LUMLUMDREN-114689 format. One record per residue (C-alpha): residue number from 1; residue in three letters; chain; x negated, y, z. Coordinates in steps of 0.2 Angstrom, whole numbers, padded with zeros to 4 digits. Example, Ala and Ser with C-alpha at 12.3 -4.5 7.8 and 13.67 -1.06 7.14 Angstrom:
BEGIN
k->1 | r->ala | c->A | xx->-0062 | yy->-0022 | zz->0039
k->2 | r->ser | c->A | xx->-0068 | yy->-0005 | zz->0036
% end
This chain:
BEGIN
k->1 | r->met | c->A | xx->0073 | yy->-0061 | zz->-0046
k->2 | r->ala | c->A | xx->0063 | yy->-0066 | zz->-0030
k->3 | r->val | c->A | xx->0059 | yy->-0050 | zz->-0019
k->4 | r->asp | c->A | xx->0045 | yy->-0051 | zz->-0007
k->5 | r->phe | c->A | xx->0042 | yy->-0038 | zz->0009
k->6 | r->gly | c->A | xx->0027 | yy->-0031 | zz->0016
k->7 | r->phe | c->A | xx->0025 | yy->-0023 | zz->0033
k->8 | r->val | c->A | xx->0016 | yy->-0007 | zz->0036
k->9 | r->leu | c->A | xx->0007 | yy->-0004 | zz->0052
k->10 | r->val | c->A | xx->0012 | yy->0012 | zz->0061
k->11 | r->glu | c->A | xx->-0003 | yy->0023 | zz->0055
k->12 | r->ser | c->A | xx->-0005 | yy->0036 | zz->0068
k->13 | r->his | c->A | xx->-0002 | yy->0039 | zz->0087
k->14 | r->ala | c->A | xx->-0002 | yy->0051 | zz->0100
k->15 | r->pro | c->A | xx->-0018 | yy->0056 | zz->0108
k->16 | r->thr | c->A | xx->-0016 | yy->0044 | zz->0124
k->17 | r->pro | c->A | xx->-0024 | yy->0028 | zz->0128
k->18 | r->val | c->A | xx->-0012 | yy->0018 | zz->0116
k->19 | r->leu | c->A | xx->-0023 | yy->0004 | zz->0109
k->20 | r->ser | c->A | xx->-0017 | yy->-0010 | zz->0122
k->21 | r->gln | c->A | xx->0002 | yy->-0004 | zz->0118
k->22 | r->trp | c->A | xx->-0002 | yy->-0004 | zz->0100
k->23 | r->met | c->A | xx->-0008 | yy->-0023 | zz->0101
k->24 | r->asp | c->A | xx->0003 | yy->-0029 | zz->0113
k->25 | r->asp | c->A | xx->0018 | yy->-0023 | zz->0101
k->26 | r->leu | c->A | xx->0010 | yy->-0032 | zz->0086
k->27 | r->asp | c->A | xx->0007 | yy->-0047 | zz->0097
k->28 | r->val | c->A | xx->0025 | yy->-0048 | zz->0101
k->29 | r->leu | c->A | xx->0031 | yy->-0042 | zz->0084
k->30 | r->leu | c->A | xx->0021 | yy->-0051 | zz->0071
k->31 | r->pro | c->A | xx->0025 | yy->-0069 | zz->0076
k->32 | r->lys | c->A | xx->0043 | yy->-0064 | zz->0074
k->33 | r->leu | c->A | xx->0040 | yy->-0058 | zz->0056
k->34 | r->thr | c->A | xx->0032 | yy->-0073 | zz->0050
k->35 | r->gly | c->A | xx->0042 | yy->-0081 | zz->0036
k->36 | r->his | c->A | xx->0051 | yy->-0064 | zz->0033
k->37 | r->phe | c->A | xx->0037 | yy->-0053 | zz->0029
k->38 | r->lys | c->A | xx->0023 | yy->-0059 | zz->0016
k->39 | r->ser | c->A | xx->0010 | yy->-0047 | zz->0020
k->40 | r->leu | c->A | xx->0002 | yy->-0033 | zz->0031
k->41 | r->trp | c->A | xx->-0002 | yy->-0015 | zz->0025
k->42 | r->met | c->A | xx->-0013 | yy->-0001 | zz->0034
k->43 | r->thr | c->A | xx->-0015 | yy->0017 | zz->0026
k->44 | r->asp | c->A | xx->-0031 | yy->0024 | zz->0024
k->45 | r->his | c->A | xx->-0032 | yy->0040 | zz->0035
k->46 | r->phe | c->A | xx->-0043 | yy->0047 | zz->0047
k->47 | r->phe | c->A | xx->-0030 | yy->0058 | zz->0056
k->48 | r->trp | c->A | xx->-0012 | yy->0066 | zz->0056
k->49 | r->ser | c->A | xx->-0014 | yy->0084 | zz->0064
k->50 | r->asp | c->A | xx->-0019 | yy->0080 | zz->0081
k->51 | r->leu | c->A | xx->-0013 | yy->0061 | zz->0081
k->52 | r->tyr | c->A | xx->-0024 | yy->0046 | zz->0083
k->53 | r->ala | c->A | xx->-0028 | yy->0034 | zz->0068
k->54 | r->tyr | c->A | xx->-0037 | yy->0020 | zz->0066
k->55 | r->glu | c->A | xx->-0049 | yy->0016 | zz->0052
k->56 | r->ala | c->A | xx->-0040 | yy->0006 | zz->0039
k->57 | r->trp | c->A | xx->-0055 | yy->-0007 | zz->0034
k->58 | r->thr | c->A | xx->-0059 | yy->-0011 | zz->0052
k->59 | r->val | c->A | xx->-0040 | yy->-0014 | zz->0055
k->60 | r->leu | c->A | xx->-0038 | yy->-0026 | zz->0040
k->61 | r->ser | c->A | xx->-0054 | yy->-0035 | zz->0043
k->62 | r->phe | c->A | xx->-0046 | yy->-0038 | zz->0062
k->63 | r->leu | c->A | xx->-0029 | yy->-0042 | zz->0055
k->64 | r->ala | c->A | xx->-0035 | yy->-0056 | zz->0042
k->65 | r->ala | c->A | xx->-0044 | yy->-0065 | zz->0057
k->66 | r->arg | c->A | xx->-0031 | yy->-0064 | zz->0070
k->67 | r->trp | c->A | xx->-0014 | yy->-0066 | zz->0058
k->68 | r->gln | c->A | xx->-0018 | yy->-0078 | zz->0045
k->69 | r->gln | c->A | xx->-0001 | yy->-0081 | zz->0040
k->70 | r->phe | c->A | xx->0000 | yy->-0065 | zz->0030
k->71 | r->asp | c->A | xx->-0007 | yy->-0058 | zz->0015
k->72 | r->leu | c->A | xx->-0015 | yy->-0040 | zz->0019
k->73 | r->gly | c->A | xx->-0021 | yy->-0025 | zz->0010
k->74 | r->pro | c->A | xx->-0023 | yy->-0005 | zz->0011
k->75 | r->met | c->A | xx->-0009 | yy->0006 | zz->0004
k->76 | r->val | c->A | xx->-0020 | yy->0013 | zz->-0003
k->77 | r->ile | c->A | xx->-0039 | yy->0015 | zz->-0002
k->78 | r->gly | c->A | xx->-0044 | yy->0033 | zz->-0006
k->79 | r->gln | c->A | xx->-0058 | yy->0029 | zz->-0019
k->80 | r->asn | c->A | xx->-0071 | yy->0041 | zz->-0014
k->81 | r->tyr | c->A | xx->-0071 | yy->0039 | zz->0005
k->82 | r->arg | c->A | xx->-0083 | yy->0023 | zz->0000
k->83 | r->asn | c->A | xx->-0095 | yy->0020 | zz->-0013
k->84 | r->pro | c->A | xx->-0086 | yy->0010 | zz->-0026
k->85 | r->ala | c->A | xx->-0099 | yy->-0004 | zz->-0028
k->86 | r->leu | c->A | xx->-0098 | yy->-0006 | zz->-0009
k->87 | r->leu | c->A | xx->-0080 | yy->-0007 | zz->-0009
k->88 | r->ala | c->A | xx->-0081 | yy->-0021 | zz->-0022
k->89 | r->lys | c->A | xx->-0093 | yy->-0030 | zz->-0010
k->90 | r->met | c->A | xx->-0082 | yy->-0027 | zz->0005
k->91 | r->ala | c->A | xx->-0066 | yy->-0033 | zz->-0005
k->92 | r->ala | c->A | xx->-0075 | yy->-0048 | zz->-0011
k->93 | r->thr | c->A | xx->-0082 | yy->-0053 | zz->0006
k->94 | r->leu | c->A | xx->-0064 | yy->-0051 | zz->0014
k->95 | r->gln | c->A | xx->-0056 | yy->-0061 | zz->0001
k->96 | r->val | c->A | xx->-0069 | yy->-0075 | zz->0004
k->97 | r->phe | c->A | xx->-0066 | yy->-0075 | zz->0024
k->98 | r->ser | c->A | xx->-0047 | yy->-0072 | zz->0022
k->99 | r->lys | c->A | xx->-0046 | yy->-0087 | zz->0009
k->100 | r->gly | c->A | xx->-0038 | yy->-0078 | zz->-0004
k->101 | r->arg | c->A | xx->-0025 | yy->-0066 | zz->0005
k->102 | r->phe | c->A | xx->-0032 | yy->-0049 | zz->0001
k->103 | r->ile | c->A | xx->-0023 | yy->-0037 | zz->-0011
k->104 | r->met | c->A | xx->-0034 | yy->-0022 | zz->-0016
k->105 | r->gly | c->A | xx->-0023 | yy->-0005 | zz->-0016
k->106 | r->ile | c->A | xx->-0033 | yy->0010 | zz->-0022
k->107 | r->gly | c->A | xx->-0028 | yy->0028 | zz->-0027
k->108 | r->ala | c->A | xx->-0037 | yy->0044 | zz->-0032
k->109 | r->gly | c->A | xx->-0036 | yy->0052 | zz->-0014
k->110 | r->trp | c->A | xx->-0026 | yy->0067 | zz->-0009
k->111 | r->lys | c->A | xx->-0026 | yy->0073 | zz->0010
k->112 | r->glu | c->A | xx->-0038 | yy->0088 | zz->0008
k->113 | r->asp | c->A | xx->-0039 | yy->0090 | zz->0027
k->114 | r->glu | c->A | xx->-0047 | yy->0074 | zz->0029
k->115 | r->tyr | c->A | xx->-0061 | yy->0077 | zz->0016
k->116 | r->his | c->A | xx->-0065 | yy->0094 | zz->0023
k->117 | r->ala | c->A | xx->-0065 | yy->0087 | zz->0042
k->118 | r->tyr | c->A | xx->-0076 | yy->0073 | zz->0038
k->119 | r->asn | c->A | xx->-0087 | yy->0083 | zz->0026
k->120 | r->tyr | c->A | xx->-0081 | yy->0074 | zz->0009
k->121 | r->glu | c->A | xx->-0082 | yy->0085 | zz->-0006
k->122 | r->tyr | c->A | xx->-0065 | yy->0087 | zz->-0011
k->123 | r->pro | c->A | xx->-0064 | yy->0090 | zz->-0031
k->124 | r->thr | c->A | xx->-0050 | yy->0094 | zz->-0043
k->125 | r->ala | c->A | xx->-0037 | yy->0081 | zz->-0045
k->126 | r->gly | c->A | xx->-0043 | yy->0078 | zz->-0064
k->127 | r->val | c->A | xx->-0060 | yy->0074 | zz->-0056
k->128 | r->arg | c->A | xx->-0054 | yy->0062 | zz->-0043
k->129 | r->ile | c->A | xx->-0044 | yy->0053 | zz->-0057
k->130 | r->glu | c->A | xx->-0061 | yy->0052 | zz->-0067
k->131 | r->gln | c->A | xx->-0069 | yy->0045 | zz->-0051
k->132 | r->leu | c->A | xx->-0055 | yy->0032 | zz->-0049
k->133 | r->thr | c->A | xx->-0058 | yy->0026 | zz->-0068
k->134 | r->asp | c->A | xx->-0077 | yy->0024 | zz->-0064
k->135 | r->ala | c->A | xx->-0072 | yy->0015 | zz->-0047
k->136 | r->leu | c->A | xx->-0061 | yy->0003 | zz->-0056
k->137 | r->glu | c->A | xx->-0073 | yy->-0001 | zz->-0069
k->138 | r->ile | c->A | xx->-0086 | yy->-0005 | zz->-0057
k->139 | r->ile | c->A | xx->-0075 | yy->-0016 | zz->-0046
k->140 | r->lys | c->A | xx->-0068 | yy->-0025 | zz->-0060
k->141 | r->arg | c->A | xx->-0086 | yy->-0029 | zz->-0067
k->142 | r->leu | c->A | xx->-0095 | yy->-0033 | zz->-0051
k->143 | r->trp | c->A | xx->-0080 | yy->-0045 | zz->-0048
k->144 | r->thr | c->A | xx->-0080 | yy->-0054 | zz->-0064
k->145 | r->gln | c->A | xx->-0097 | yy->-0052 | zz->-0074
k->146 | r->pro | c->A | xx->-0111 | yy->-0064 | zz->-0069
k->147 | r->gly | c->A | xx->-0129 | yy->-0058 | zz->-0064
k->148 | r->lys | c->A | xx->-0134 | yy->-0041 | zz->-0062
k->149 | r->val | c->A | xx->-0122 | yy->-0027 | zz->-0068
k->150 | r->ser | c->A | xx->-0124 | yy->-0010 | zz->-0074
k->151 | r->tyr | c->A | xx->-0112 | yy->0004 | zz->-0078
k->152 | r->gln | c->A | xx->-0114 | yy->0022 | zz->-0081
k->153 | r->gly | c->A | xx->-0098 | yy->0032 | zz->-0078
k->154 | r->ser | c->A | xx->-0095 | yy->0050 | zz->-0077
k->155 | r->his | c->A | xx->-0097 | yy->0051 | zz->-0058
k->156 | r->tyr | c->A | xx->-0102 | yy->0033 | zz->-0051
k->157 | r->ala | c->A | xx->-0114 | yy->0022 | zz->-0058
k->158 | r->ile | c->A | xx->-0123 | yy->0005 | zz->-0054
k->159 | r->his | c->A | xx->-0140 | yy->-0002 | zz->-0060
k->160 | r->asp | c->A | xx->-0144 | yy->-0021 | zz->-0059
k->161 | r->ala | c->A | xx->-0130 | yy->-0022 | zz->-0045
k->162 | r->tyr | c->A | xx->-0128 | yy->-0041 | zz->-0039
k->163 | r->leu | c->A | xx->-0112 | yy->-0047 | zz->-0030
k->164 | r->glu | c->A | xx->-0111 | yy->-0064 | zz->-0026
k->165 | r->pro | c->A | xx->-0100 | yy->-0073 | zz->-0019
k->166 | r->lys | c->A | xx->-0087 | yy->-0067 | zz->-0032
k->167 | r->pro | c->A | xx->-0070 | yy->-0066 | zz->-0025
k->168 | r->asn | c->A | xx->-0059 | yy->-0081 | zz->-0029
k->169 | r->pro | c->A | xx->-0045 | yy->-0079 | zz->-0034
k->170 | r->leu | c->A | xx->-0048 | yy->-0060 | zz->-0041
k->171 | r->pro | c->A | xx->-0037 | yy->-0049 | zz->-0028
k->172 | r->pro | c->A | xx->-0023 | yy->-0040 | zz->-0037
k->173 | r->ile | c->A | xx->-0026 | yy->-0022 | zz->-0039
k->174 | r->val | c->A | xx->-0013 | yy->-0010 | zz->-0034
k->175 | r->ile | c->A | xx->-0014 | yy->0006 | zz->-0041
k->176 | r->gly | c->A | xx->-0003 | yy->0019 | zz->-0031
k->177 | r->gly | c->A | xx->0003 | yy->0037 | zz->-0038
k->178 | r->gly | c->A | xx->0015 | yy->0044 | zz->-0051
k->179 | r->gly | c->A | xx->0004 | yy->0056 | zz->-0061
k->180 | r->asn | c->A | xx->0003 | yy->0053 | zz->-0078
k->181 | r->lys | c->A | xx->-0016 | yy->0051 | zz->-0079
k->182 | r->thr | c->A | xx->-0014 | yy->0039 | zz->-0064
k->183 | r->met | c->A | xx->-0001 | yy->0029 | zz->-0072
k->184 | r->arg | c->A | xx->-0012 | yy->0028 | zz->-0088
k->185 | r->leu | c->A | xx->-0025 | yy->0020 | zz->-0077
k->186 | r->ala | c->A | xx->-0011 | yy->0008 | zz->-0070
k->187 | r->ala | c->A | xx->-0006 | yy->0003 | zz->-0086
k->188 | r->gln | c->A | xx->-0025 | yy->-0001 | zz->-0092
k->189 | r->tyr | c->A | xx->-0031 | yy->-0009 | zz->-0075
k->190 | r->ala | c->A | xx->-0017 | yy->-0013 | zz->-0061
k->191 | r->asp | c->A | xx->-0010 | yy->-0029 | zz->-0058
k->192 | r->trp | c->A | xx->0003 | yy->-0020 | zz->-0047
k->193 | r->trp | c->A | xx->0009 | yy->-0002 | zz->-0047
k->194 | r->asn | c->A | xx->0017 | yy->0007 | zz->-0032
k->195 | r->leu | c->A | xx->0025 | yy->0023 | zz->-0031
k->196 | r->pro | c->A | xx->0027 | yy->0029 | zz->-0013
k->197 | r->asp | c->A | xx->0042 | yy->0038 | zz->-0004
k->198 | r->ala | c->A | xx->0051 | yy->0039 | zz->-0020
k->199 | r->pro | c->A | xx->0070 | yy->0040 | zz->-0022
k->200 | r->leu | c->A | xx->0078 | yy->0029 | zz->-0034
k->201 | r->ala | c->A | xx->0080 | yy->0042 | zz->-0049
k->202 | r->lys | c->A | xx->0061 | yy->0047 | zz->-0047
k->203 | r->tyr | c->A | xx->0057 | yy->0029 | zz->-0047
k->204 | r->thr | c->A | xx->0065 | yy->0023 | zz->-0062
k->205 | r->glu | c->A | xx->0059 | yy->0040 | zz->-0071
k->206 | r->arg | c->A | xx->0041 | yy->0036 | zz->-0067
k->207 | r->met | c->A | xx->0042 | yy->0017 | zz->-0071
k->208 | r->ala | c->A | xx->0047 | yy->0022 | zz->-0089
k->209 | r->val | c->A | xx->0033 | yy->0033 | zz->-0090
k->210 | r->leu | c->A | xx->0022 | yy->0018 | zz->-0085
k->211 | r->his | c->A | xx->0030 | yy->0006 | zz->-0097
k->212 | r->gln | c->A | xx->0026 | yy->0019 | zz->-0112
k->213 | r->his | c->A | xx->0009 | yy->0020 | zz->-0107
k->214 | r->cys | c->A | xx->0009 | yy->0001 | zz->-0107
k->215 | r->glu | c->A | xx->0016 | yy->0000 | zz->-0124
k->216 | r->asn | c->A | xx->0003 | yy->0013 | zz->-0130
k->217 | r->ile | c->A | xx->-0010 | yy->0000 | zz->-0126
k->218 | r->gly | c->A | xx->-0002 | yy->-0015 | zz->-0131
k->219 | r->arg | c->A | xx->0002 | yy->-0023 | zz->-0114
k->220 | r->asp | c->A | xx->0018 | yy->-0031 | zz->-0108
k->221 | r->pro | c->A | xx->0025 | yy->-0019 | zz->-0096
k->222 | r->his | c->A | xx->0032 | yy->-0032 | zz->-0086
k->223 | r->ser | c->A | xx->0015 | yy->-0039 | zz->-0083
k->224 | r->ile | c->A | xx->0013 | yy->-0026 | zz->-0069
k->225 | r->arg | c->A | xx->0023 | yy->-0029 | zz->-0053
k->226 | r->ala | c->A | xx->0031 | yy->-0014 | zz->-0048
k->227 | r->thr | c->A | xx->0031 | yy->-0009 | zz->-0029
k->228 | r->trp | c->A | xx->0039 | yy->0003 | zz->-0017
k->229 | r->phe | c->A | xx->0030 | yy->0009 | zz->-0001
k->230 | r->gly | c->A | xx->0039 | yy->0020 | zz->0012
k->231 | r->arg | c->A | xx->0049 | yy->0021 | zz->0027
k->232 | r->met | c->A | xx->0065 | yy->0012 | zz->0032
k->233 | r->val | c->A | xx->0077 | yy->0021 | zz->0044
k->234 | r->leu | c->A | xx->0088 | yy->0008 | zz->0050
k->235 | r->ala | c->A | xx->0102 | yy->0007 | zz->0064
k->236 | r->arg | c->A | xx->0119 | yy->0001 | zz->0068
k->237 | r->thr | c->A | xx->0128 | yy->0016 | zz->0065
k->238 | r->glu | c->A | xx->0126 | yy->0032 | zz->0054
k->239 | r->ala | c->A | xx->0125 | yy->0043 | zz->0068
k->240 | r->glu | c->A | xx->0110 | yy->0032 | zz->0075
k->241 | r->val | c->A | xx->0102 | yy->0034 | zz->0058
k->242 | r->lys | c->A | xx->0104 | yy->0052 | zz->0059
k->243 | r->thr | c->A | xx->0096 | yy->0054 | zz->0076
k->244 | r->leu | c->A | xx->0081 | yy->0042 | zz->0072
k->245 | r->ala | c->A | xx->0077 | yy->0050 | zz->0056
k->246 | r->ala | c->A | xx->0076 | yy->0067 | zz->0064
k->247 | r->ser | c->A | xx->0064 | yy->0061 | zz->0078
k->248 | r->arg | c->A | xx->0048 | yy->0064 | zz->0067
k->249 | r->asp | c->A | xx->0040 | yy->0081 | zz->0065
k->250 | r->lys | c->A | xx->0045 | yy->0079 | zz->0049
k->251 | r->pro | c->A | xx->0063 | yy->0073 | zz->0048
k->252 | r->phe | c->A | xx->0065 | yy->0058 | zz->0035
k->253 | r->thr | c->A | xx->0079 | yy->0062 | zz->0022
k->254 | r->ser | c->A | xx->0085 | yy->0051 | zz->0007
k->255 | r->asp | c->A | xx->0073 | yy->0060 | zz->-0004
k->256 | r->asn | c->A | xx->0058 | yy->0052 | zz->0005
k->257 | r->ala | c->A | xx->0064 | yy->0036 | zz->0015
k->258 | r->leu | c->A | xx->0077 | yy->0023 | zz->0015
k->259 | r->leu | c->A | xx->0090 | yy->0028 | zz->0028
k->260 | r->gly | c->A | xx->0105 | yy->0017 | zz->0032
k->261 | r->thr | c->A | xx->0116 | yy->0005 | zz->0041
k->262 | r->pro | c->A | xx->0112 | yy->-0013 | zz->0036
k->263 | r->ser | c->A | xx->0125 | yy->-0013 | zz->0023
k->264 | r->gln | c->A | xx->0119 | yy->0002 | zz->0016
k->265 | r->met | c->A | xx->0101 | yy->-0003 | zz->0017
k->266 | r->val | c->A | xx->0106 | yy->-0018 | zz->0007
k->267 | r->glu | c->A | xx->0114 | yy->-0009 | zz->-0007
k->268 | r->gln | c->A | xx->0100 | yy->0004 | zz->-0008
k->269 | r->leu | c->A | xx->0087 | yy->-0011 | zz->-0009
k->270 | r->gln | c->A | xx->0096 | yy->-0021 | zz->-0021
k->271 | r->ala | c->A | xx->0098 | yy->-0005 | zz->-0032
k->272 | r->tyr | c->A | xx->0079 | yy->-0003 | zz->-0033
k->273 | r->ala | c->A | xx->0076 | yy->-0022 | zz->-0036
k->274 | r->ala | c->A | xx->0090 | yy->-0020 | zz->-0051
k->275 | r->ala | c->A | xx->0078 | yy->-0007 | zz->-0058
k->276 | r->gly | c->A | xx->0063 | yy->-0019 | zz->-0057
k->277 | r->val | c->A | xx->0055 | yy->-0018 | zz->-0039
k->278 | r->ser | c->A | xx->0050 | yy->-0034 | zz->-0032
k->279 | r->tyr | c->A | xx->0039 | yy->-0030 | zz->-0018
k->280 | r->phe | c->A | xx->0044 | yy->-0018 | zz->-0004
k->281 | r->met | c->A | xx->0030 | yy->-0011 | zz->0009
k->282 | r->ile | c->A | xx->0040 | yy->-0003 | zz->0023
k->283 | r->asp | c->A | xx->0037 | yy->0005 | zz->0038
k->284 | r->val | c->A | xx->0052 | yy->0002 | zz->0049
k->285 | r->leu | c->A | xx->0055 | yy->0015 | zz->0062
k->286 | r->gly | c->A | xx->0059 | yy->0010 | zz->0081
k->287 | r->leu | c->A | xx->0051 | yy->-0007 | zz->0081
k->288 | r->pro | c->A | xx->0048 | yy->-0017 | zz->0091
k->289 | r->asp | c->A | xx->0066 | yy->-0014 | zz->0097
k->290 | r->glu | c->A | xx->0075 | yy->-0031 | zz->0097
k->291 | r->asp | c->A | xx->0092 | yy->-0025 | zz->0090
k->292 | r->arg | c->A | xx->0084 | yy->-0015 | zz->0075
k->293 | r->leu | c->A | xx->0073 | yy->-0030 | zz->0072
k->294 | r->gln | c->A | xx->0089 | yy->-0042 | zz->0072
k->295 | r->leu | c->A | xx->0098 | yy->-0031 | zz->0060
k->296 | r->leu | c->A | xx->0082 | yy->-0032 | zz->0049
k->297 | r->leu | c->A | xx->0079 | yy->-0050 | zz->0049
k->298 | r->glu | c->A | xx->0097 | yy->-0055 | zz->0050
k->299 | r->glu | c->A | xx->0107 | yy->-0043 | zz->0040
k->300 | r->val | c->A | xx->0096 | yy->-0034 | zz->0028
k->301 | r->leu | c->A | xx->0081 | yy->-0046 | zz->0022
k->302 | r->pro | c->A | xx->0091 | yy->-0062 | zz->0018
k->303 | r->gln | c->A | xx->0103 | yy->-0051 | zz->0006
k->304 | r->val | c->A | xx->0089 | yy->-0044 | zz->-0004
k->305 | r->lys | c->A | xx->0076 | yy->-0057 | zz->-0006
k->306 | r->thr | c->A | xx->0084 | yy->-0065 | zz->-0021
k->307 | r->val | c->A | xx->0095 | yy->-0054 | zz->-0031
% end
């Protein structure tokens, strides 16, 4: 089975003038990732505590123009941060201008402090799932149905909405999340499914639930690509791994990240791949450190890309 890798851009920064350094690091790093990583990903958040964060769609549009060797997508769009019909239009436009390199990652939304800070309503989880259902219906209909399109959902609606040009090819839809209702939507609408920050046991348990949802509606569960998103803490020695994992305000552990030396990392990734994961979107701590990059590109990825 072929395994692909996507590179997750660092989502937040200390409150200092960091833009030039952020861009300088990408200019150095991304050419070296070409041929090793297939795609670039940006999370959709406004802030983390008092850290800076860049707006995801703006960054994705910039990435599409500047680094044309990569596919790209959000991991994942919060569906109620943007009107879903406008989101469908934005995605279609970016698909056209990127010449088919866009991937639509979308989820129900969850980060409550952002909602309150930016004056968005924060409905219950059940309502957010209903909103996601409406959003997926609107996006798919606008992408595929000719002429003027109407839809009346529980929360969102369109009336004689016209979307041209259509995205060609249709962007894959990635639905992120592990709740039963979210996974039922993934079985119905998704091309790819993603579960973030999940240890292998949890991942395989939730994937079995997804497969059951697929069987319930008569869909081949293997028609949905299984993907994993999260952090990788890679170093030459276990002591270095431990130090790096503890360097964040919230330390990373084996319960929420991939941690290890190159051989340990290969073993972990191969175990996920054996369970059915064929795409890893990873935020690699400590880059653009050259030694860590060499470990990743020479000792880890080649051992996992075909398993």
